[in-house]
C-alpha positions as CSV (number, residue, x, y, z in Angstrom):
1,M,110.0,120.6,92.8
2,S,109.3,119.4,96.6
3,D,111.1,120.6,99.7
4,E,111.0,117.0,100.5
5,P,114.3,115.1,101.4
6,R,116.3,113.3,99.0
7,D,118.8,110.2,99.1
8,S,121.7,110.3,96.9
9,D,120.1,108.9,94.2
10,G,117.4,111.7,94.0
11,R,114.7,109.6,95.5
12,S,112.5,111.1,98.2
13,S,113.1,109.8,101.7
14,G,108.9,108.1,101.2
15,A,111.1,105.7,98.7
16,T,107.9,105.8,96.0
17,D,107.1,107.9,93.0
18,G,105.1,110.1,94.6
19,D,102.1,110.5,97.0
20,A,98.7,108.4,97.0
21,G,97.6,110.3,93.9
22,D,100.3,108.7,91.6
23,R,98.4,106.1,89.5
24,E,101.5,104.8,88.2
25,G,102.9,103.0,91.3
26,P,105.7,103.3,93.5
27,Q,109.5,103.7,91.9
28,W,110.9,100.3,93.1
29,R,109.0,98.7,89.9
30,S,110.9,100.6,87.3
31,R,113.9,100.2,89.3
32,L,113.6,96.3,89.9
33,E,113.0,96.4,85.9
34,A,116.4,98.2,85.4
35,E,118.2,96.3,88.2
36,G,116.9,92.6,87.2
37,D,117.6,92.0,91.0
38,L,116.5,92.7,94.5
39,T,118.9,95.2,95.7
40,P,118.7,96.1,99.4
41,D,117.0,99.3,98.5
42,I,114.5,97.9,96.1
43,V,113.9,95.8,99.1
44,E,113.3,98.5,101.5
45,D,110.9,100.5,98.5
46,I,108.9,97.4,98.1
47,L,108.4,97.2,102.2
48,A,108.0,101.0,102.7
49,A,105.1,100.5,99.6
50,H,103.4,97.5,101.2
51,G,104.5,96.5,104.4
52,D,103.9,93.4,105.5
53,R,102.1,92.4,101.7
54,G,105.9,93.2,100.4
55,S,107.6,91.1,102.7
56,R,105.6,88.1,102.6
57,A,106.3,88.4,98.5
58,I,109.7,88.8,98.8
59,D,109.6,85.8,101.4
60,A,107.9,83.8,98.2
61,V,110.2,84.7,95.8
62,G,113.0,83.6,97.7
63,E,111.5,80.1,98.7
64,G,110.8,79.5,95.0
65,R,107.3,79.9,95.4
66,V,106.1,81.4,92.3
67,K,105.4,79.1,89.6
68,G,104.6,79.5,86.0
69,Y,102.8,77.2,84.0
70,E,101.5,77.6,80.0
71,D,98.2,78.9,81.1
72,F,98.5,80.8,84.4
73,T,101.6,82.1,87.0
74,V,100.2,80.5,90.4
75,V,101.8,81.4,94.0
76,V,101.8,78.8,96.5
77,G,100.6,80.4,99.5
78,N,100.5,79.0,103.2
79,S,97.2,77.0,103.0
80,D,96.4,77.0,99.3
81,E,97.4,77.9,95.4
82,Y,96.4,81.2,93.8
83,V,96.4,81.8,90.5
84,I,97.4,85.2,89.1
85,E,96.2,86.5,86.0
86,D,97.1,89.8,84.3
87,G,98.1,91.0,87.8
88,A,95.2,89.9,89.4
89,C,94.9,87.4,92.1
90,T,92.2,84.7,93.1
91,C,92.7,85.0,96.9
92,K,90.3,86.6,99.7
93,D,92.4,89.4,100.4
94,A,92.3,90.6,96.6
95,T,88.6,89.9,96.5
96,Y,87.4,92.1,99.4
97,N,90.2,94.1,101.2
98,L,92.0,95.7,98.2
99,D,90.9,98.7,95.8
100,P,90.4,97.4,92.4
101,E,90.7,100.8,90.9
102,D,94.3,101.3,92.6
103,P,96.9,99.9,90.7
104,T,99.5,100.2,93.5
105,A,97.0,98.0,95.5
106,M,98.2,94.3,95.2
107,C,97.8,91.4,97.6
108,W,101.4,89.7,98.6
109,H,100.5,86.9,95.8
110,A,100.4,89.4,93.0
111,L,103.2,91.1,94.2
112,A,105.3,87.9,94.5
113,A,104.5,87.1,90.9
114,E,105.6,90.3,89.9
115,I,108.7,90.8,91.6
116,A,109.7,86.9,90.5
117,R,109.0,88.0,86.7
118,S,111.2,90.6,87.0
119,V,114.1,89.0,88.6
120,G,113.5,85.9,86.3
121,A,112.7,83.7,89.7
122,V,109.6,82.3,88.1
123,E,109.7,78.4,88.4
124,H,108.5,77.3,85.0
125,Q,106.5,74.3,84.7
126,D,105.9,72.8,81.6
127,M,102.3,71.8,81.7
128,Y,98.8,73.7,82.2
129,Y,97.8,74.5,85.5
130,S,94.5,74.1,84.7
131,E,95.0,70.3,84.1
132,V,96.7,69.5,87.1
133,R,95.0,71.8,89.8
134,D,93.4,68.9,90.7
135,F,96.5,66.5,91.4
136,I,98.5,68.8,93.5
């Protein structure tokens, strides 16, 4: 067992399930699934693990910008809409800046989709995005 300081729940003060070698990702995922709500502690863990990307993701969820179409999940960004499929995003950040082999490296759109699914905040659309994309 590590000598790293722990909080009252037994979590390390680093707010993740381990170091960079932890391929399962931060502990916030399992806690969010269990809680089903963005508690202050979970928000803190997301921000510690993902910084500005985490903050932008939480804002998007709170603002209702995660849409669930029949074929894709779409996150409404500042200048465009981004398709999330199997945890992957179509944005330039995901394409050029993130390590595709690291499951913890996610753009804020993919984080928002994951968070929204966990807390039941995906705004469901009864249509296919592929059919309406050109009209939005």
